[in-house]
MIDOSE-1310 file (N, C-alpha, C; in nm, 2 decimals, decimal comma, always signed):
residues 286
mkpi	+12,26/+27,33/+4,21/+12,33/+27,28/+4,33/+12,36/+27,40/+4,43; +12,33/+27,38/+4,55/+12,35/+27,48/+4,65/+12,49/+27,52/+4,66; +12,53/+27,65/+4,69/+12,67/+27,69/+4,70/+12,75/+27,60/+4,80; +12,70/+27,57/+4,91/+12,78/+27,49/+5,01/+12,80/+27,35/+4,95
lrlf	+12,70/+27,29/+4,88/+12,72/+27,16/+4,82/+12,82/+27,17/+4,71; +12,82/+27,28/+4,63/+12,91/+27,30/+4,52/+13,05/+27,31/+4,58; +13,07/+27,37/+4,69/+13,21/+27,38/+4,75/+13,26/+27,25/+4,79; +13,17/+27,16/+4,85/+13,21/+27,03/+4,89/+13,24/+26,95/+4,77
aiaa	+13,17/+26,96/+4,66/+13,19/+26,89/+4,54/+13,33/+26,93/+4,48; +13,36/+27,06/+4,48/+13,49/+27,10/+4,42/+13,60/+27,05/+4,51; +13,58/+27,06/+4,64/+13,69/+27,01/+4,73/+13,71/+26,86/+4,71; +13,60/+26,79/+4,70/+13,62/+26,64/+4,68/+13,69/+26,61/+4,55
ttll	+13,65/+26,68/+4,45/+13,71/+26,66/+4,31/+13,86/+26,69/+4,32; +13,90/+26,80/+4,39/+14,04/+26,84/+4,40/+14,12/+26,74/+4,48; +14,06/+26,69/+4,59/+14,13/+26,59/+4,67/+14,15/+26,46/+4,59; +14,05/+26,43/+4,51/+14,06/+26,31/+4,43/+14,17/+26,32/+4,32
alst	+14,17/+26,44/+4,26/+14,27/+26,47/+4,16/+14,41/+26,47/+4,22; +14,43/+26,52/+4,34/+14,56/+26,53/+4,40/+14,60/+26,38/+4,44; +14,50/+26,31/+4,49/+14,53/+26,17/+4,53/+14,57/+26,09/+4,41; +14,50/+26,11/+4,30/+14,53/+26,03/+4,18/+14,67/+26,07/+4,12
atfa	+14,70/+26,20/+4,13/+14,83/+26,25/+4,08/+14,94/+26,19/+4,17; +14,92/+26,19/+4,30/+15,02/+26,14/+4,39/+15,05/+25,99/+4,36; +14,94/+25,92/+4,34/+14,95/+25,77/+4,31/+15,02/+25,75/+4,18; +14,99/+25,83/+4,08/+15,05/+25,82/+3,95/+15,20/+25,85/+3,95
ektk	+15,24/+25,93/+4,05/+15,38/+25,97/+4,05/+15,47/+25,88/+4,13; +15,41/+25,78/+4,20/+15,49/+25,68/+4,27/+15,58/+25,61/+4,18; +15,70/+25,58/+4,23/+15,80/+25,51/+4,15/+15,80/+25,37/+4,21; +15,77/+25,27/+4,12/+15,76/+25,13/+4,17/+15,89/+25,06/+4,15
vvfl	+15,94/+25,00/+4,26/+16,07/+24,92/+4,26/+16,03/+24,78/+4,31; +16,06/+24,68/+4,24/+16,04/+24,54/+4,27/+16,17/+24,48/+4,31; +16,18/+24,43/+4,44/+16,30/+24,36/+4,49/+16,28/+24,21/+4,48; +16,38/+24,14/+4,43/+16,37/+23,99/+4,42/+16,50/+23,94/+4,50
adkg	+16,47/+23,83/+4,58/+16,58/+23,77/+4,65/+16,56/+23,62/+4,66; +16,66/+23,55/+4,69/+16,65/+23,41/+4,74/+16,69/+23,40/+4,88; +16,69/+23,28/+4,94/+16,72/+23,27/+5,08/+16,86/+23,31/+5,12; +16,95/+23,29/+5,02/+17,09/+23,33/+5,05/+17,16/+23,23/+5,14
kdte	+17,26/+23,28/+5,22/+17,34/+23,19/+5,31/+17,29/+23,20/+5,45; +17,31/+23,32/+5,51/+17,28/+23,33/+5,65/+17,26/+23,48/+5,68; +17,27/+23,52/+5,81/+17,24/+23,66/+5,84/+17,35/+23,76/+5,82; +17,47/+23,71/+5,78/+17,58/+23,80/+5,76/+17,64/+23,79/+5,62
khah	+17,64/+23,67/+5,56/+17,69/+23,66/+5,42/+17,57/+23,62/+5,33; +17,57/+23,69/+5,22/+17,46/+23,67/+5,12/+17,32/+23,68/+5,19; +17,31/+23,78/+5,27/+17,18/+23,80/+5,34/+17,09/+23,88/+5,25; +17,04/+23,81/+5,15/+16,97/+23,88/+5,04/+16,83/+23,93/+5,08
lsgn	+16,76/+23,86/+5,16/+16,63/+23,91/+5,20/+16,64/+24,03/+5,29; +16,72/+24,02/+5,39/+16,74/+24,13/+5,49/+16,80/+24,25/+5,42; +16,89/+24,23/+5,33/+16,95/+24,34/+5,25/+16,85/+24,41/+5,17; +16,76/+24,34/+5,10/+16,66/+24,40/+5,02/+16,56/+24,47/+5,11
dlla	+16,53/+24,41/+5,23/+16,43/+24,48/+5,32/+16,49/+24,61/+5,37; +16,62/+24,61/+5,40/+16,68/+24,74/+5,44/+16,68/+24,85/+5,34; +16,71/+24,81/+5,22/+16,71/+24,91/+5,11/+16,57/+24,96/+5,07; +16,48/+24,86/+5,07/+16,34/+24,90/+5,04/+16,28/+25,00/+5,14
kale	+16,31/+24,97/+5,27/+16,26/+25,05/+5,38/+16,32/+25,19/+5,36; +16,45/+25,20/+5,33/+16,51/+25,33/+5,31/+16,45/+25,41/+5,20; +16,42/+25,34/+5,09/+16,36/+25,41/+4,98/+16,22/+25,46/+5,02; +16,14/+25,38/+5,09/+16,01/+25,42/+5,12/+16,01/+25,54/+5,22
esgl	+16,11/+25,55/+5,31/+16,12/+25,65/+5,41/+16,19/+25,78/+5,35; +16,24/+25,77/+5,23/+16,32/+25,88/+5,18/+16,24/+26,00/+5,14; +16,11/+25,99/+5,13/+16,03/+26,10/+5,09/+16,03/+26,13/+4,94; +16,09/+26,04/+4,86/+16,10/+26,07/+4,72/+16,00/+26,00/+4,64
gfet	+15,90/+25,94/+4,70/+15,78/+25,88/+4,63/+15,80/+25,74/+4,58; +15,88/+25,66/+4,65/+15,90/+25,52/+4,61/+15,79/+25,43/+4,68; +15,75/+25,33/+4,60/+15,67/+25,22/+4,66/+15,75/+25,10/+4,62; +15,76/+25,01/+4,72/+15,84/+24,89/+4,69/+15,76/+24,76/+4,71
frhm	+15,80/+24,66/+4,64/+15,74/+24,53/+4,65/+15,85/+24,42/+4,66; +15,84/+24,34/+4,76/+15,95/+24,25/+4,79/+15,90/+24,10/+4,77; +15,99/+24,03/+4,70/+15,95/+23,89/+4,67/+16,06/+23,79/+4,71; +16,02/+23,68/+4,76/+16,12/+23,57/+4,78/+16,11/+23,48/+4,65
gwpa	+16,21/+23,48/+4,57/+16,21/+23,41/+4,44/+16,15/+23,49/+4,34; +16,14/+23,44/+4,22/+16,07/+23,50/+4,11/+15,92/+23,50/+4,13; +15,85/+23,61/+4,12/+15,71/+23,61/+4,16/+15,63/+23,53/+4,06; +15,54/+23,45/+4,12/+15,45/+23,36/+4,04/+15,34/+23,44/+3,97
dpna	+15,31/+23,56/+4,03/+15,20/+23,64/+3,97/+15,26/+23,71/+3,85; +15,21/+23,68/+3,73/+15,26/+23,74/+3,60/+15,25/+23,89/+3,60; +15,16/+23,95/+3,69/+15,14/+24,09/+3,69/+15,23/+24,16/+3,79; +15,31/+24,09/+3,86/+15,40/+24,15/+3,97/+15,48/+24,26/+3,92
fdga	+15,52/+24,26/+3,79/+15,61/+24,36/+3,74/+15,53/+24,48/+3,67; +15,40/+24,47/+3,67/+15,33/+24,57/+3,60/+15,36/+24,71/+3,66; +15,39/+24,80/+3,57/+15,42/+24,94/+3,62/+15,56/+24,96/+3,69; +15,64/+24,85/+3,69/+15,77/+24,86/+3,75/+15,86/+24,96/+3,68
dcvv	+15,93/+25,04/+3,76/+16,03/+25,13/+3,71/+16,17/+25,07/+3,72; +16,19/+24,99/+3,82/+16,32/+24,92/+3,84/+16,30/+24,79/+3,91; +16,38/+24,69/+3,88/+16,38/+24,56/+3,94/+16,52/+24,54/+4,00; +16,53/+24,52/+4,13/+16,65/+24,50/+4,20/+16,66/+24,35/+4,23
iycn	+16,77/+24,29/+4,19/+16,79/+24,14/+4,21/+16,92/+24,12/+4,29; +16,90/+24,05/+4,41/+17,01/+24,02/+4,50/+16,99/+23,87/+4,54; +17,07/+23,79/+4,47/+17,05/+23,64/+4,48/+17,17/+23,57/+4,45; +17,17/+23,43/+4,46/+17,28/+23,35/+4,42/+17,28/+23,35/+4,27
ggkn	+17,39/+23,33/+4,21/+17,40/+23,34/+4,06/+17,43/+23,20/+4,00; +17,49/+23,21/+3,88/+17,52/+23,09/+3,80/+17,39/+23,03/+3,75; +17,39/+22,89/+3,74/+17,27/+22,82/+3,69/+17,15/+22,83/+3,78; +17,17/+22,87/+3,90/+17,06/+22,89/+4,00/+17,01/+23,03/+4,01
hlvm	+17,06/+23,12/+3,92/+17,01/+23,26/+3,92/+16,86/+23,26/+3,90; +16,80/+23,36/+3,97/+16,65/+23,37/+3,96/+16,60/+23,39/+3,82; +16,68/+23,45/+3,73/+16,63/+23,48/+3,59/+16,63/+23,35/+3,50; +16,71/+23,25/+3,55/+16,74/+23,14/+3,45/+16,61/+23,07/+3,40
ehld	+16,51/+23,06/+3,48/+16,39/+22,99/+3,44/+16,28/+23,09/+3,39; +16,33/+23,21/+3,37/+16,23/+23,32/+3,33/+16,30/+23,41/+3,23; +16,38/+23,36/+3,14/+16,45/+23,44/+3,05/+16,36/+23,52/+2,95; +16,25/+23,46/+2,91/+16,16/+23,53/+2,82/+16,10/+23,65/+2,89
qfea	+16,06/+23,63/+3,02/+16,00/+23,75/+3,09/+16,11/+23,85/+3,12; +16,23/+23,80/+3,15/+16,34/+23,90/+3,17/+16,36/+23,98/+3,05; +16,37/+23,92/+2,93/+16,39/+23,99/+2,81/+16,28/+24,09/+2,78; +16,15/+24,05/+2,81/+16,04/+24,14/+2,78/+16,05/+24,26/+2,87
lida	+16,10/+24,24/+2,99/+16,11/+24,36/+3,08/+16,22/+24,45/+3,03; +16,33/+24,40/+2,98/+16,44/+24,48/+2,92/+16,38/+24,56/+2,80; +16,31/+24,48/+2,72/+16,26/+24,55/+2,60/+16,16/+24,66/+2,63; +16,09/+24,65/+2,75/+16,00/+24,75/+2,79/+16,06/+24,87/+2,86
gvgf	+16,20/+24,86/+2,87/+16,27/+24,98/+2,93/+16,27/+24,98/+3,08; +16,24/+24,87/+3,14/+16,25/+24,86/+3,29/+16,39/+24,86/+3,33; +16,42/+24,94/+3,44/+16,56/+24,94/+3,49/+16,59/+24,81/+3,57; +16,72/+24,78/+3,57/+16,76/+24,66/+3,65/+16,89/+24,70/+3,73
vfmh	+16,89/+24,65/+3,86/+17,00/+24,66/+3,95/+17,03/+24,52/+3,99; +17,16/+24,48/+3,97/+17,21/+24,34/+4,02/+17,32/+24,36/+4,12; +17,31/+24,29/+4,23/+17,41/+24,30/+4,34/+17,48/+24,17/+4,37; +17,61/+24,18/+4,38/+17,70/+24,07/+4,42/+17,68/+23,95/+4,33
yave	+17,65/+23,83/+4,39/+17,65/+23,70/+4,31/+17,54/+23,71/+4,20; +17,45/+23,80/+4,21/+17,34/+23,82/+4,11/+17,40/+23,87/+3,98; +17,53/+23,92/+3,98/+17,58/+23,96/+3,85/+17,63/+23,85/+3,76; +17,63/+23,72/+3,82/+17,68/+23,61/+3,74/+17,56/+23,52/+3,69
vpvg	+17,57/+23,50/+3,56/+17,48/+23,40/+3,49/+17,57/+23,32/+3,39; +17,52/+23,21/+3,35/+17,60/+23,13/+3,25/+17,61/+23,21/+3,11; +17,72/+23,18/+3,05/+17,75/+23,23/+2,91/+17,64/+23,18/+2,82; +17,60/+23,27/+2,73/+17,49/+23,23/+2,63/+17,38/+23,33/+2,63
ragd	+17,26/+23,28/+2,62/+17,15/+23,38/+2,61/+17,14/+23,46/+2,74; +17,16/+23,39/+2,86/+17,15/+23,47/+2,98/+17,25/+23,58/+2,99; +17,38/+23,54/+2,96/+17,48/+23,64/+2,96/+17,45/+23,76/+2,86; +17,40/+23,73/+2,74/+17,37/+23,83/+2,65/+17,26/+23,92/+2,70
lmlr	+17,16/+23,87/+2,77/+17,06/+23,95/+2,83/+17,11/+24,04/+2,94; +17,20/+23,98/+3,02/+17,26/+24,07/+3,13/+17,34/+24,18/+3,07; +17,41/+24,16/+2,96/+17,47/+24,27/+2,89/+17,37/+24,38/+2,84; +17,26/+24,33/+2,79/+17,16/+24,43/+2,75/+17,09/+24,50/+2,87
amgg	+17,08/+24,43/+2,98/+17,01/+24,49/+3,10/+17,10/+24,59/+3,17; +17,23/+24,55/+3,19/+17,31/+24,64/+3,28/+17,45/+24,66/+3,23; +17,48/+24,61/+3,10/+17,61/+24,65/+3,04/+17,73/+24,57/+3,08; +17,71/+24,47/+3,17/+17,82/+24,39/+3,21/+17,78/+24,28/+3,30
yfet	+17,86/+24,17/+3,31/+17,82/+24,06/+3,40/+17,95/+23,98/+3,43; +17,94/+23,89/+3,53/+18,04/+23,80/+3,57/+18,04/+23,68/+3,47; +18,15/+23,66/+3,39/+18,16/+23,55/+3,30/+18,26/+23,45/+3,35; +18,22/+23,33/+3,37/+18,32/+23,23/+3,42/+18,43/+23,21/+3,33
hwsv	+18,55/+23,18/+3,38/+18,68/+23,17/+3,31/+18,72/+23,30/+3,25; +18,66/+23,41/+3,29/+18,70/+23,54/+3,25/+18,71/+23,63/+3,37; +18,61/+23,63/+3,46/+18,60/+23,71/+3,58/+18,65/+23,62/+3,70; +18,68/+23,69/+3,81/+18,72/+23,62/+3,93/+18,65/+23,68/+4,06
nphw	+18,65/+23,60/+4,17/+18,57/+23,63/+4,28/+18,65/+23,63/+4,42; +18,76/+23,70/+4,43/+18,84/+23,69/+4,55/+18,79/+23,79/+4,66; +18,82/+23,77/+4,78/+18,80/+23,86/+4,89/+18,92/+23,96/+4,90; +18,89/+24,09/+4,90/+19,00/+24,18/+4,92/+18,94/+24,32/+4,96
taei	+19,03/+24,41/+5,00/+18,99/+24,54/+5,05/+19,01/+24,64/+4,93; +18,90/+24,69/+4,88/+18,91/+24,79/+4,77/+18,92/+24,93/+4,83; +19,02/+25,00/+4,78/+19,03/+25,14/+4,81/+18,98/+25,23/+4,70; +18,86/+25,28/+4,72/+18,79/+25,37/+4,62/+18,85/+25,51/+4,64
kslp	+18,95/+25,54/+4,56/+19,02/+25,66/+4,58/+18,96/+25,78/+4,52; +18,88/+25,76/+4,42/+18,81/+25,87/+4,35/+18,68/+25,82/+4,29; +18,59/+25,91/+4,27/+18,46/+25,88/+4,22/+18,42/+25,97/+4,10; +18,36/+25,92/+4,00/+18,32/+26,01/+3,88/+18,21/+26,10/+3,92
khpi	+18,19/+26,21/+3,85/+18,08/+26,30/+3,87/+17,96/+26,23/+3,80; +17,87/+26,19/+3,88/+17,75/+26,11/+3,82/+17,64/+26,12/+3,93; +17,51/+26,12/+3,89/+17,41/+26,12/+3,99/+17,42/+26,01/+4,10; +17,48/+25,89/+4,06/+17,49/+25,78/+4,15/+17,59/+25,81/+4,26
trgv	+17,68/+25,90/+4,24/+17,79/+25,93/+4,34/+17,75/+26,06/+4,43; +17,63/+26,11/+4,41/+17,60/+26,23/+4,49/+17,59/+26,19/+4,64; +17,65/+26,28/+4,72/+17,66/+26,25/+4,86/+17,75/+26,14/+4,91; +17,83/+26,09/+4,81/+17,92/+25,98/+4,84/+18,07/+26,03/+4,83
tpft	+18,15/+25,99/+4,92/+18,29/+26,03/+4,92/+18,37/+25,90/+4,91; +18,50/+25,91/+4,86/+18,58/+25,79/+4,85/+18,59/+25,71/+4,98; +18,59/+25,58/+4,97/+18,59/+25,50/+5,09/+18,66/+25,37/+5,06; +18,68/+25,30/+5,17/+18,76/+25,17/+5,16/+18,66/+25,06/+5,22
qdde	+18,66/+24,95/+5,15/+18,56/+24,84/+5,20/+18,62/+24,70/+5,17; +18,62/+24,62/+5,28/+18,66/+24,48/+5,27/+18,53/+24,40/+5,22; +18,55/+24,33/+5,11/+18,43/+24,26/+5,05/+18,48/+24,15/+4,96; +18,39/+24,07/+4,91/+18,42/+23,98/+4,81/+18,39/+24,05/+4,67
wyyh	+18,49/+24,13/+4,64/+18,47/+24,21/+4,52/+18,51/+24,13/+4,39; +18,41/+24,08/+4,32/+18,45/+24,02/+4,19/+18,51/+24,13/+4,10; +18,59/+24,09/+4,01/+18,64/+24,18/+3,91/+18,67/+24,12/+3,78; +18,72/+24,20/+3,68/+18,74/+24,16/+3,54/+18,61/+24,12/+3,48
mrfq	+18,51/+24,20/+3,49/+18,38/+24,17/+3,43/+18,38/+24,17/+3,28; +18,28/+24,10/+3,22/+18,26/+24,10/+3,08/+18,17/+24,22/+3,05; +18,22/+24,32/+2,99/+18,14/+24,44/+2,96/+18,10/+24,45/+2,81; +18,01/+24,54/+2,78/+17,97/+24,57/+2,64/+18,10/+24,61/+2,57
qnmk	+18,10/+24,57/+2,44/+18,22/+24,60/+2,36/+18,25/+24,75/+2,36; +18,38/+24,78/+2,39/+18,43/+24,91/+2,39/+18,37/+24,99/+2,50; +18,31/+24,92/+2,60/+18,24/+24,99/+2,72/+18,13/+25,08/+2,67; +18,07/+25,06/+2,55/+17,97/+25,15/+2,50/+17,85/+25,15/+2,60
gvtp	+17,82/+25,27/+2,64/+17,71/+25,29/+2,73/+17,74/+25,27/+2,88; +17,86/+25,22/+2,90/+17,89/+25,19/+3,04/+17,98/+25,30/+3,11; +17,94/+25,34/+3,23/+18,02/+25,43/+3,30/+18,07/+25,37/+3,43; +18,20/+25,35/+3,44/+18,25/+25,29/+3,57/+18,22/+25,39/+3,69
ilsa	+18,17/+25,33/+3,80/+18,13/+25,41/+3,91/+18,23/+25,38/+4,03; +18,26/+25,25/+4,05/+18,35/+25,21/+4,15/+18,46/+25,13/+4,09; +18,59/+25,18/+4,11/+18,70/+25,12/+4,04/+18,82/+25,12/+4,14; +18,90/+25,01/+4,13/+19,01/+25,00/+4,23/+19,11/+24,90/+4,17
hppq	+19,23/+24,90/+4,23/+19,34/+24,81/+4,19/+19,34/+24,70/+4,29; +19,31/+24,58/+4,25/+19,32/+24,46/+4,35/+19,46/+24,43/+4,38; +19,49/+24,38/+4,50/+19,63/+24,34/+4,53/+19,67/+24,22/+4,45; +19,79/+24,20/+4,43/+19,84/+24,09/+4,35/+19,81/+23,96/+4,42
stmd	+19,79/+23,96/+4,55/+19,75/+23,84/+4,62/+19,62/+23,77/+4,57; +19,54/+23,85/+4,50/+19,41/+23,80/+4,45/+19,44/+23,70/+4,34; +19,56/+23,70/+4,29/+19,60/+23,61/+4,18/+19,66/+23,48/+4,22; +19,66/+23,46/+4,35/+19,73/+23,34/+4,41/+19,66/+23,21/+4,38
rkdg	+19,53/+23,21/+4,36/+19,46/+23,08/+4,35/+19,48/+23,02/+4,21; +19,46/+22,88/+4,21/+19,47/+22,81/+4,09/+19,36/+22,85/+3,99; +19,39/+22,82/+3,86/+19,29/+22,85/+3,76/+19,16/+22,77/+3,78; +19,05/+22,84/+3,75/+18,92/+22,77/+3,77/+18,81/+22,86/+3,71
phsn	+18,69/+22,82/+3,71/+18,58/+22,90/+3,66/+18,56/+23,04/+3,73; +18,60/+23,04/+3,86/+18,58/+23,17/+3,93/+18,71/+23,22/+3,99; +18,81/+23,14/+4,00/+18,93/+23,17/+4,08/+19,05/+23,24/+4,01; +19,08/+23,21/+3,88/+19,19/+23,26/+3,81/+19,18/+23,22/+3,67
nphv	+19,25/+23,29/+3,58/+19,25/+23,26/+3,44/+19,36/+23,34/+3,37; +19,40/+23,30/+3,25/+19,50/+23,38/+3,17/+19,46/+23,52/+3,14; +19,33/+23,54/+3,12/+19,28/+23,67/+3,08/+19,29/+23,78/+3,19; +19,26/+23,74/+3,31/+19,27/+23,83/+3,42/+19,41/+23,85/+3,46
rksm	+19,49/+23,75/+3,45/+19,64/+23,76/+3,48/+19,70/+23,87/+3,39; +19,66/+23,86/+3,26/+19,72/+23,96/+3,16/+19,67/+24,10/+3,20; +19,55/+24,11/+3,24/+19,49/+24,25/+3,28/+19,56/+24,30/+3,40; +19,59/+24,21/+3,50/+19,65/+24,25/+3,62/+19,80/+24,29/+3,59
aage	+19,86/+24,21/+3,51/+20,00/+24,24/+3,47/+20,02/+24,38/+3,40; +19,92/+24,41/+3,33/+19,92/+24,54/+3,26/+19,88/+24,66/+3,35; +19,85/+24,63/+3,48/+19,81/+24,73/+3,57/+19,68/+24,80/+3,55; +19,59/+24,73/+3,48/+19,46/+24,79/+3,45/+19,37/+24,80/+3,58
iqhi	+19,31/+24,91/+3,59/+19,21/+24,93/+3,70/+19,09/+24,84/+3,68; +19,03/+24,79/+3,78/+18,92/+24,70/+3,77/+18,79/+24,77/+3,82; +18,69/+24,75/+3,74/+18,56/+24,82/+3,77/+18,47/+24,72/+3,84; +18,43/+24,76/+3,96/+18,35/+24,67/+4,05/+18,21/+24,73/+4,08
gway	+18,18/+24,84/+4,01/+18,04/+24,90/+4,01/+18,03/+24,99/+3,89; +17,92/+24,97/+3,82/+17,91/+25,05/+3,69/+17,76/+25,08/+3,66; +17,74/+25,19/+3,59/+17,61/+25,23/+3,54/+17,60/+25,21/+3,39; +17,48/+25,18/+3,34/+17,47/+25,15/+3,20/+17,34/+25,22/+3,15
erpg	+17,36/+25,29/+3,03/+17,24/+25,35/+2,96/+17,23/+25,27/+2,83; +17,11/+25,21/+2,82/+17,09/+25,13/+2,70/+17,07/+25,22/+2,57; +17,10/+25,16/+2,46/+17,09/+25,24/+2,33/+16,95/+25,30/+2,31; +16,95/+25,42/+2,26/+16,82/+25,48/+2,23/+16,74/+25,53/+2,35
gkgr	+16,81/+25,53/+2,47/+16,74/+25,57/+2,59/+16,64/+25,47/+2,64; +16,65/+25,35/+2,60/+16,55/+25,25/+2,64/+16,59/+25,18/+2,77; +16,61/+25,25/+2,87/+16,63/+25,20/+3,01/+16,77/+25,21/+3,06; +16,78/+25,18/+3,19/+16,91/+25,19/+3,25/+16,94/+25,07/+3,34
gfgt	+17,07/+25,05/+3,37/+17,10/+24,94/+3,45/+17,22/+24,97/+3,54; +17,24/+24,90/+3,65/+17,35/+24,92/+3,74/+17,39/+24,78/+3,79; +17,52/+24,76/+3,80/+17,57/+24,63/+3,86/+17,68/+24,66/+3,96; +17,69/+24,59/+4,06/+17,80/+24,60/+4,15/+17,84/+24,46/+4,20
tgah	+17,97/+24,43/+4,23/+18,01/+24,30/+4,27/+18,02/+24,29/+4,42; +18,01/+24,41/+4,49/+18,02/+24,40/+4,64/+17,88/+24,36/+4,70; +17,87/+24,37/+4,83/+17,75/+24,33/+4,91/+17,75/+24,19/+4,95; +17,87/+24,13/+4,97/+17,88/+23,99/+5,03/+17,84/+23,99/+5,17
yhht	+17,89/+24,10/+5,25/+17,86/+24,10/+5,39/+17,75/+24,20/+5,43; +17,66/+24,15/+5,51/+17,54/+24,23/+5,55/+17,58/+24,36/+5,63; +17,69/+24,35/+5,71/+17,73/+24,46/+5,79/+17,77/+24,58/+5,71; +17,81/+24,56/+5,58/+17,86/+24,67/+5,50/+17,75/+24,78/+5,48
wdsd	+17,62/+24,74/+5,49/+17,51/+24,84/+5,48/+17,52/+24,95/+5,58; +17,59/+24,93/+5,69/+17,61/+25,04/+5,79/+17,70/+25,15/+5,74; +17,77/+25,12/+5,63/+17,86/+25,23/+5,57/+17,77/+25,33/+5,50; +17,77/+25,45/+5,54/+17,69/+25,56/+5,48/+17,72/+25,57/+5,33
nwrt	+17,85/+25,57/+5,30/+17,89/+25,58/+5,16/+17,84/+25,47/+5,07; +17,85/+25,35/+5,11/+17,81/+25,23/+5,04/+17,66/+25,23/+5,02; +17,59/+25,25/+5,13/+17,44/+25,24/+5,13/+17,39/+25,35/+5,05; +17,44/+25,47/+5,06/+17,39/+25,58/+4,98/+17,41/+25,56/+4,83
liln	+17,53/+25,51/+4,80/+17,56/+25,48/+4,66/+17,46/+25,38/+4,60; +17,43/+25,28/+4,67/+17,33/+25,18/+4,61/+17,19/+25,24/+4,60; +17,15/+25,31/+4,71/+17,02/+25,38/+4,70/+17,01/+25,47/+4,58; +17,12/+25,55/+4,56/+17,13/+25,64/+4,45/+17,12/+25,56/+4,32
aiaw	+17,19/+25,45/+4,31/+17,19/+25,37/+4,19/+17,05/+25,32/+4,16; +16,97/+25,28/+4,26/+16,84/+25,23/+4,24/+16,75/+25,35/+4,18; +16,76/+25,46/+4,25/+16,69/+25,58/+4,21/+16,72/+25,62/+4,06; +16,85/+25,62/+4,03/+16,89/+25,66/+3,90/+16,84/+25,56/+3,79
taev	+16,85/+25,44/+3,83/+16,81/+25,33/+3,73/+16,66/+25,34/+3,71; +16,58/+25,38/+3,81/+16,44/+25,40/+3,80/+16,41/+25,53/+3,74; +16,51/+25,61/+3,70/+16,50/+25,74/+3,63/+16,43/+25,84/+3,72; +16,47/+25,84/+3,85/+16,43/+25,94/+3,95/+16,55/+26,03/+3,97
evpk	+16,52/+26,16/+3,98/+16,63/+26,26/+4,01/+16,69/+26,23/+4,14; +16,82/+26,21/+4,15/+16,89/+26,19/+4,27/+16,92/+26,32/+4,34; +16,88/+26,34/+4,47/+16,91/+26,46/+4,54/+17,06/+26,49/+4,54; +17,09/+26,62/+4,55/+17,23/+26,66/+4,55/+17,32/+26,60/+4,65
tgvp	+17,25/+26,57/+4,77/+17,33/+26,50/+4,87/+17,30/+26,35/+4,88; +17,24/+26,30/+4,78/+17,21/+26,16/+4,77/+17,07/+26,12/+4,83; +17,03/+26,00/+4,81/+16,91/+25,95/+4,87/+16,92/+25,94/+5,02; +16,84/+26,01/+5,10/+16,86/+26,01/+5,24/+16,82/+25,87/+5,30
sksn	+16,89/+25,83/+5,41/+16,86/+25,71/+5,49/+16,92/+25,72/+5,63; +16,87/+25,64/+5,72/+16,91/+25,64/+5,85/+17,05/+25,57/+5,86; +17,14/+25,62/+5,94/+17,27/+25,57/+5,96/+17,26/+25,44/+6,04; +17,36/+25,35/+6,02/+17,37/+25,23/+6,09/+17,24/+25,14/+6,10
pvsg	+17,18/+25,12/+5,99/+17,05/+25,04/+5,99/+17,07/+24,89/+6,04; +17,19/+24,84/+6,02/+17,22/+24,70/+6,06/+17,24/+24,69/+6,21; +17,32/+24,79/+6,26/+17,36/+24,78/+6,40/+17,26/+24,86/+6,49; +17,15/+24,91/+6,44/+17,05/+24,97/+6,53/+17,01/+25,11/+6,50
gk	+17,05/+25,17/+6,39/+17,01/+25,31/+6,36/+17,09/+25,41/+6,43; +17,04/+25,54/+6,42/+17,11/+25,65/+6,48/+17,10/+25,64/+6,63
């Protein structure tokens, strides 16, 4: 081979190797949403779009795939590092008709992030799988779903809190979650004391119950965002009960925390100042 051709061949091989390495290093995040309610409450599709765009623009090597509903393509989760689910919960939760596939993804070590109503599934197999996926979930007649303003007065030292400072947020913060026994593997990330007024509603599957009244009477702090490391290092999970209102994504602290949580759950190193993103993405950016 002539010297000049040899140089071209070496250059082409090097570029191919670099391209292949870059492709291999991409972190795949799959976002699932349902239609939700409207543009301001339970805006699941637009919320996922906002977060996915921020990850792709972060320069951290993310590639995202967004789906309306559970993907019909059985290969949609191939190579996924993390699945983010933002949808209505209960019996209509996206996982309910796909529990076998959900379990297989957990067994494979895929990370899971669940936001707001997506933390609720019925008690039974679905609830058990949620505990395995993210360490906690909303259990009816145990957890409650009032609207209140949470004052996050302190944050633990954790990759998810990098670049985040204490903040206050009005939201539909569910609380008194059902967690893994003795909180094994669970690290509270967002915790606050709900006002007593959240106990004013009558008893019901979501509104009030003797268990939460006992917890509130004891002055127990309530965890509304948490990280989970599965036994044996077989994957991570994150859950939060906030994200009822779409406008909350304009909060730098809230948005950064969720982006950090996705990165951490996908086992990506979170930058010291948090995953970067544009300010005010809902109201028009910087």
